[in-house]
C-alpha positions, 0 to 999 in steps of 0.5 A: 517461473514467477508470474508478474503481478500487476495492480489495476488502479481506479481513476480516483485515488481512494485514500493516502494509504492506497496512494503510498502503497502504489508508489512503494510498489512502483519504486521497488524491484519486480516481485515486491508486490508478490513478496508483500502479498506472501508476507501479509497473507493478502490475496490479489483480489483483496489487494485490488479491493484495498487499492480501489477503496472498497476495503480498508485494512483493519489495524493488524493488517495495516501494521503488517503492510507498514512493517513490510513496506519498511514504514512507507505506508503509515497505518493511519493513511488508510483513513486519510484523504489522498494528498495527490494523484496516483503518480504524484510525488509522495512526500517523505515522512518521519515516523516513530517506529515505536508509535506504530 
């Protein structure tokens, strides 16, 4: 039996990386969050802290998230001001995968 993981989002969006990651999780099939945690080696508590802005992933971890989300969460977005609220539409971006 698989446990369904959930994220608790704070009222204020801390950064664009957290917002884009929440959007990615919301639009992926059930179990995507668990797969992301396993691929990156992140624990659920660390993920909760990243989503609240208490922790900002370092460059290697931000790259792992970028790769695991198929470029949905750019590395520099963890240091960027949020471009909207948790449930606002996320604008698509073109990325040069070599530059990541």
